[in-house]
N, C-alpha and C positions, 0 to 999 in steps of 0.2 A: 414743653414738648419739642419746640424747635431747637432747644439747646441739646437735647439728646440726639436728635437726628443729625445735627451738625457735628457733634462729637464723633458719631459713627462715620460720617463722611471723612473727617480728619484722620481717623484711624485707618480707614480703607485707603485713602490716598497716601498716607504715610507708609503703609506696608507695601505699596507698589514700588518696585525698583525699576528705574529706567533701563532700557535695553542698552547693551554695550556694543552690539554688532552694528556696523553702519548699514542703515536701511537702504541706502543707495546701492551698495554692493549686492545685497540680497535681491533687490529689484532687478539689477543687471543680470544676475544669475537666473532669476525666474524668467526674464524676457529672452534669455538665450535659447529657451525651449521653443521649437516651432509651433507647438500646440497652444502657446499662451499669446493671446492678442492684447488683452488689457488686464491690469491687476488692480483689484479693489484695495483701498488703503487699509481696511480692517484685515483683509487676508494677508497683506504684506506685513503688517505689524505682528499678526499671530504667527506667521511663518518665521519671522525673524526671532520672536521670543521662543518659539519651539526649538529652533536651531540652537539658540543660546543655551537653553536648558539641556539639550542633548549633548552639546559639547562639554558642558559642565559635568554632566553625569559620566561621560566617557573619561574625562580627566580625573574625576574623583575615584572611579572604579580602577583606573590604571594606577593611580597613586597608591591606593589601598592594597592592591595586589602586587605592586611593583617593588623594586629594590631600593627605591629612593627615600623610603621613610626615615632612614637614619640620617641622610644628608638633606632631607627636606627638598628633594628635587624630583622632577618628572622628566623622564627621558623618552626618546623615540622608541627604544626597545620595550619600555613599559607599555606604551600604547600598542605596539605590534603584538606583544604577548597577550594583552587583554583581548585584542581582536581575534587572535588564534584560539584562546582558551575559553572565552565566554560566549555562550551560544547567542546571547542578545546582540553582540557586536560582531558575530561571525561574517556578516555581509561586508565588513570592512577589510577582510583579509587581502583583497586585491589592491586596495588603496593604501593599506598599511602593511606591506609585506615585511617579514623579518629580514634584517640586513645580512648580507653575505659578502664575503670578499670577492673582488673581481676575478681573481684567479680561480676560486671555487666555481663561480658562474661559468667561466670559460671552459673549465674542465667538464662541467655537467652538459654544456652545450656541445662540446666535442663528442661526448659519450652519446648524446641523443642523435647526433648526425651519424655516428658509427652504427647505431642500432637501426636507423632508417635505411642506411646503405646495406646492412645485412639482411633486411627484409626483402630486398629486391633481388 
């Protein structure tokens, strides 16, 4: 009976993958919040693992929906398009905006200023 239970333990520990994000960085980010005074080690580990899984899901979704399948690459524009087009990732649109040329941005900024001036 002890052999069966130890075999299950080996399988369970073998299926666990170590986290690849640095826990110290996650702790630093969590402590940057004024609402956090102390961080439980279990909560830190789970937050780190959840973040890793989220980033992995975002990368896989972006790769599958992106244009890099032929070249086996993932680009910023793939991430930005996924954030824009997928409702699950829509909250990332401010963090991952689509790239525009500086000249296009300056033109739109001038246009906004002209519209504000015309309102008065």
